[in-house]
N, C-alpha and C positions, 0 to 999 in steps of 0.2 A: 365599304370602309374612305370608298373613297367619295368624289362629289360634291363635300357639304359647302355651303356656306357658311362665310368665317369673318364674324363679327366683333374684332378685338375689343375689350376698353366696354361695351355698351350690353345695356341688360336688355331684349327688345323680344314683344309679345307678338303672337301673329298679326294682329291688326297694325302693330306697328312696319310692319315690315311688307303688309298689302302693297302694291304697286309700285316698289321700292325698289331700284336698280339692285341686282344681285354684286356683291364686294367680291372679296377673294377666296378661293377657294383651297380647300385643304384636304386632305384625310384624316382618318383614323391614326392618332401618336405622332403627326410629324413633326408637331410645336410638343416640347415634354412639357412647357410651360410658357406664361404670357409674353416673359421677357423677350420674347422675339418684336416683337411687337408696340409693347407697355414699356414704361422705367424699368417695373420692378415685374420680379415672379410670378405675384400675386394680383388678383383684381380679379378679373367681370371677363364675360364672352359671350354673344350666342352663337348658334350652327343652326344652320337649317336644311333642310332636304327635301325633295321632293322625288319619292315613287309610283312609277307609273306602272300599273297594270293592264297586260293584256287581254287579260281573259274578265271575266264574267266578277260580280263582285265573291266576295268570299271572307271569311274569319282568320286574321293574325296574331301576334305575338310579338313585341316589341319587347327584346329583353336588351336589357342596360345592363355593362357590368357597371362598378360605381363610378362615379362622376364625383369628381376631383372639384372641391369635396363639399361641396350642396348642391341642390339642380331643380329645375323644375322642367317638368315637360307635356309639351299639347300636340297631338294629334289632331290635326284638322282645324285646327283653332280650339281644341276646347281641351282644359288644362287634363291632363291623363294620371297626373302624379308627381311627386314631390319626392326630393331624398333628401331628407334634412331642408334647415331657410335659409336661401338666400336673402333676405332683406326682411330684418336683421341677421345678421352675420351667422347661422348656424351648424356646423358638419353635424355629416352622419352617414359614413359607410357603409353602404348595404347594396346587393346586388334587386331590381326591378326586371320585373316581367306583364307590360302592361296589352294589353287586348284592345283591339280594334274592328272595325267593316273595312275593307278597304273597298273601294270604289274604282275609278279611272284613273286617279292619281291621290296620292294620301303626301297630304304635307305634316314633315314633323317637324318640329321650332324644339330648342334643348336650350336652357340658360342656363348659364354653369359661372358660380361665384367659388374663389380657396384665399384662402389666406394662413390655411395650415400648412400646407404639404409642396413637397420640393417638386411632385408634377402637378399641374392645372386642367382644368377641363374634360375634354373626353377625348382623355388618352387612348383609353381601352375601347378594343371597336367593338359595336351592338352588333345586335345580327337579329333578322324579322324571316319569319316562318309559321307554318301551320302552329299551333298551342302543341300537338302534337312530335310537327319535329323539334321543335322548341325543347320539351319536353324530355322528348330522347335524347339530346343533346346535354342539357344538363345532367342527366343520369348518368350519362358516360364520362363527361366534364368528374362528376363527382365520383366517379367511382378509378376514375386515373389516381383521383386525390388522397383521396380514402384509401387505393395499395400504396401511394409516396409516404404517406403519413401515417398509417395506420401502424405497416412492415416497420417504417421506420422506428415506431413505438416498441414493437415486439422487440426488434432488436435490442433498440434500448435500455430495456429492462429485463434482458436478459445478460447484456455486457456485467449493467449494471449488481444483477445479484450476482453473478461468478468472481468481479471485483471483492464482494462485498464479503465473502469465504475464501479469497487465496490471496488479496492484496494487490493484483496487478495491475499495475499503472497501463499496462496497454487498455487490458477489460475497461479498466476505467475511463481513458480517454473516447473509445470506440463508442462507451454506454453513451456518451455526452454529446459525441458528435453525433449520432443516432439521434439522440434528444432533439440537439438543436437545430438539425433538419427538421424533425418532423413538427418542433412548432413552428421552422420556418412556411413549410406547405399548409398549414393549419388553416389559411384564412381563409380558402375559400366554404368553410365553414362558418367562420365568421361572418362574414360576409352576408349568406343567407337567413341570417339573424338580425346583421345589424349592429352596428360596433361604431357608440358616437363617443369613444378616446380615440382620434384620429392619431393626435400626436406619440399618445405612446405605444398603440400598434405600428405603428409602421417603425419606430423606436428598434421595437422589439422586432419583427422582421427583417431588419437591418442588421440588430444582433448576432442575431440567428445565426444569417448568409456570411458574417463575419469570423462568427465562433467556427465554425465549419469547418474555414480555411485556413483556421488556429490549430487546431485540433489533426487533422488532414496534413496540414504542415506539422507537429510536436510527432505522430504517428510515422509517418515515413523520414522523418530523418531518423527515429531509432529503428526502424526495420530497412534503413538501406546504410547505414552505419554513417548516415551522415552526419548525426548529435553529436558529435565529437570535433568536426569543425569549427572553425572561429566563427568564417561567417552565417552557421545555422542558430552556433549562441547568442553571437551580438548582433547582426544582423535581420535575419528572417522571423526568429520567434517574437524579440522587440517590436517588429515592425507590425508583424501581426498581434498582436496583443495591442498597440495603440491604436488598429483600427476598430476593435473592437472597442476601444474605450471608447472614439469618437463616434461610431454611429451611435452610442447613448447624449453626449455631451452635445452633438449639435445640433438634430430633430428636436430634442427639449430643451434645451438651452440658448439658443443661439441663432438659429434660424426663425424662429416667430420673433427678435426683434431686430434681427439681419438678415433680411432674405436675398440679402444683394452674392449672398457666400452661396448660395444653394446650388449655384450651376457648376460653382467650384468643387462643393461638397461630392453630387452626382456624377463629376468628372474624376473624382479622386476616387470614388467606389471603384467606376466602369474598369480605369488603370488599373488598382489593387486586383478584380480580379482578373485581369489580361496576367498580371505580375505570378501571381498564385498561382493562377495554372500551369505557366513557364515552367516556376519554381517544383511544383510536384513530376514534372515532366520531367525534371533533370535529377531530382533524388531517386524517380525510376532508374531512369539512366542509369543515373552512380551506382544506386544496386543489382541492376543488372549484370554491369561490367566489373565489379565486385563479386561474381555469380553467388549472392545470396541467396538463398531456397529459395526465399519468397521474391524475388525482384522482379518476376514473371508476372504474375499479379497486382503488385504495388503498380505499375506500369500499364496496365492496361486500367487501372480503376485512375491516375492518374492521369493515362493517355483521353480518357474517356469526357474524365469533368472539363482537360484542357479545351477540346474542342467543345464540347461546348461550354463554356465560358467566352472563346472567341466567336461562335457564331452569337452568341446573347450581344455582347456588346458592337459587333460589327452589322450583325441584319436587325438589329432594334427595330422592331414592328415595322419591319418586310414581310409580314404575312402575318396570318389569322390563326392563333393559338389555340380557337374557343370553345376545342374541340379533346383538347389536352393539357398539358401542361408546359412551360417555357422551356426553353435550352436551359437554361441554365438549371434549372430545377432537375431537369432527367440529370445531367450531370453530378448535380451533388447527391441524386438516389443512386448515380457510378457510383461514387464513393461510398455513398453506406453499404452499397451492398459489396462492390469490390473488396474494402475492407474485413468485411464479415467474409468472407470467402478467402482474405490472406490468414486472420483469423482463427477458422476453422484449420485451414494446413498448419499455422505454427501448432495448433494445437491438435494435431494428428503427429507430426515431424516428434514432440516434447513424447507426444505420448509413444511411438516408436521408439523413441530413446531409453524411453524407462524400462518399457517392456525387457532392451536390449541390457539395461544397468539389469533389473532382476535378474536376468536369466544368467547370467555372468559374476552374482552379487558371493554367491553363495562361495562359488570356485575363487573368485579372489579373498574374500576372508578366511578362507580355509589355506588358502599361501599364504598372507602376511603371518597368519595367525601359526602355523609349521616355522615361519622364517622369526615370531617372536617365540617362538619357545627356543630354538634352536640357539638365538642367540644367549637367551637368559641361562640356558643351561650350563653353554660356553663359561656367560660370567661366576657361576655357580660355583663351578670346578675348576674357575683359577681360582678364585675366592677360597676354597678348601685348600689346595696346592700350594695357594698360598700363606696362611696363616699356619701348615703343618712347616715348613717349610722355614717360618719367620721362630718358631715354637724351642724345634731344635733346637741352635746357637743358644736360648734363651732359655734352655734347660741346663745347659751348660754351663752356662755363664752363674747362674745358683747354684750349682753340684761345685761350681771353684771356689765361690763365694766361701762355702762350706767345709770343704778341703784345708781351706788358711784359717779360719775358727776352730774345725780340730784338730791343724797339725800343730797348735799350743804356741803358730807361731808369735814372734817377741813384737806387737806393734804399739804404738805410740796410739795417745790417747785420738787423737784425730785420725789419723789414717783408719783405725779401729771404727772410728765415726764418720769416715766416709766410705767403711766397707758394708757398716749396716743401712748408710741411706741406699746404697746399688743396691742392696738385697732385696730392700723394700721396693724402689721403683722399679724391679725387674720384677717384682712382684703384683704389684701393679699393673704390667703391661700382660703380666700373664694371668689377672684376671679379667683384662679390657678383651684378650686374645680366646677366652674363655665365651666370654660374651658374646664375642663373632663367630666365635663357631657354631654357638645357639643357635642364633639367628640361620645362620649357613646352612644348619642341619633342618630348619624349620621352613628351607622354602624350596627346600629340595626331595621336603617331603621325609621325611628322616625320623624327625619327629617323634619317638615315642609316645602314642599315647596308650592308656590304661583306664580302666577303671577306679574313680577315686570318690569314695564317700566323705564328701564335704563335711559332713559332720564333723566327722571323727580326727581331720584333719585340721580342721578349721578350732578346736580345740587345742590339739598337739600344740599346732602353733600358737593359738592363746598362750599356751603356759611356758610354751619356751621362750617366747619372746615377753613374758610383762616385765617379770623384773627388772630388763633394761630400759621398757619403756617409760615406766615411773619412777626411776631416777628423777624425772627432771620433774616430778610432782605432779604431774596430768595425772587422769583416772583413765586405764586401761579397760573397756567391758566389752563380754560377747554376748550376742544374744543368734543361743541357735531352735527354730523348729521343731516338733516332735515326730515329723516325718521324715525317714532319713532320704537326702538327696543326690543322687552318682551323677558325674561329670566322665566322660572318657578325656584325659587330660595326662600331661606330665605333669610331678609334685615339685619336684625344683625350678621348671617355669614358675607355677604357679605360687611355688614361694616366695620366688621372688618377684612378684609381678605385690603379691601381699604386705611385703617386705617394705619395697618402696611407697605406697599407697599408706603403711599406718606410719614407717617413717616421716613420712612427709607432710603429713597432719600433723604429728608432734611439732616436727618446728614452725608450723603456724599459731599452735594452741598454748593458750597461757599458763603459766602454773597451776591456775586454781582447774584447767579448762578440762572435759571427757573429748577423746576416742572410743567412737564403738565399730563394732566387727560385729555386722549381725547379716544372716543368712536367710531367704524366703524363696519359694516359689509363684513363679509367674507365666501364666500358662507351660510354653513349653520350655522355659528358662529358667533357670536357677540366677538367680540375683543376689552378689557378697556387695554389700553397701560398706565401705568404712566414713562412718562421719565425726566430725570433726566440729567442734565449736569455738574453731580461732575466727577471724578476722574476714572472712570470706575473699570473692574473688572481685575484680573486676569486669563487669559484663565485655565489655571490650578486649580481656581477656583471656576470657571463657574462649572463642575459639581456640584456641593458639598453646593451650596449656600442655596437650600432648601431643607439638613439636616437640623435633627435635631440636637442644640448643637453647629451648624457652624454661628461664625458672625466675621467678623474684622470691626468693628467698631472706628473710632478716636480715642476715650476715653476709649478703651480698657472694655465699661461698656457691658452690654447686654449677655444675655443666650443663644443665638439662637435659640430663640420659634417662631418669628413673621415669618418669611418663612415661618416655616414648618406651623406654622398656615395656609398661604394664601396657599400653594400648598391642603392641606387634606379640607379646602374651596370648591377648584379647581374640586379635584372630589369627592367632595359631592355633584356635582352640575352637576356629567357627563362632567365638560370639564377636564383644565390642565395650571399649570405654566407652563412659560417659559420664558427665562433672554436671551437677547441679551447685549454685552458689547463689548467696547472696551478701550483699557486703554488712558488714556487722554482723551477720548470720548465720554464719558457719558457711561449709561445703561437706557436698555429698559427693563422694568419688562409687563409680559403682562398675561393676568386673559385671554380663550379663554372657551364660555360657548355656551352650544349649543341652537340653535333659539328658542325659542316659539311662536307657530304661532297655532291659533286657528282653 
């Protein structure tokens, strides 16, 4: 790593260096770029190192990771290879291996040029060894990055697949975190192939690193309970999102034209990593203090990343990580593994809770059902007693009024009118109470259901009501099938429902119109249709026609009880009431009742 002669601002060949006194010395990574000696981070430089061989001649290899961002490599005065083009400048990011025969002394001369990236020159340490040792080192390094990259990629796909099915935002965030980290550590495989797009590649790396921190902060905030705090919503999350935007905008659109901001950009990234690590530790400690069930997992993952970020910033290039990954990358993988374990533990807790709820679900449902049935039974009994108590004084009132009439009491015309009105109102109240009492019996299961032959029942209903229905000029018709159809029901309730349907249809049918009553069988159902040729019903009103209190009679009368009675009668018989209508094309009201078969 150390002992390199350093000539900033110059591109010197081995011939130009022959006989020249050694300039200043440096080690790999001491200077991130050329700004320490030149007026700009961009420029050129030459590095020279003489290796002494204390044994006999041997075959060696030089491993040189990504010269930033173009260079020439000379070994013993001979051009051994190039990475990109130095003059004219054309960057090309690639890892190179150059073989040579080492005699007593071997001279290495490396020329570098950079006008693309915020790092410059011989930033990453090279390695020299036997070809077998260099190959073994590279294989070990690729295995480490393969574990980091493809392990994270598998976790990303599994979590995103889970999110696709259950739409849990935590699975989505963890899947994106794993995906961002996998892209972040994929660069060794790209370097081995050679990448000409230098700026987009490094911008992608920086963006993925910032995205990992953003998603980690979002996940840690949710799992620790800090997401509800104002400092998390208004400061930490916007800052993390802004850094993601900065890592795209600066490398691609600002640094190529304003290189003086390069050092500022690097300092911002370093300090952000430290702050993000500290904030993750804070969230982990907050979750642990609040006794969150996942606090320990969060503390472990955030703690490992915080330590790795601190080591990466404070000990940058103080050692040689050529056999593995950088500390920050190990910390990012710790986040992936830690949050993965955390989500597995979260899933286990949710599964245990689901099992507990399922175990007690039947007991809870039975208890709630019994309580509801008891409450409804009490209300039904109260309603029945209340109706009975109200009907007694009402019957007495009607009896007294009848006695007054039968007693030939001399009443003036006005008082007689009042008495008739009183009797009429009492009769109306009694009719309403009878209807309410019928509903009460039906709710208590007391509605008497007997086999009813609908063919004869509808014929008799038609004969009884045809004279009244045709008084207004409409035609009332009946259509019966040849097959005998029977239902289990109550004649009075069915007659009441049919009267409401037929007279409702008459009220909306013009004088020359037709109201048809028909009977048919539809699989296991008996269907009674009442069809009119009236004005039809507005589609917006169709869902409400059976609601209590809804009425659209032409004369504005009605209390909206008729169709409500029809629906309740259908439900009491185990069936349903339906309606089809078209504005200007009439309406069809249907009673669908279960077929009764011996």
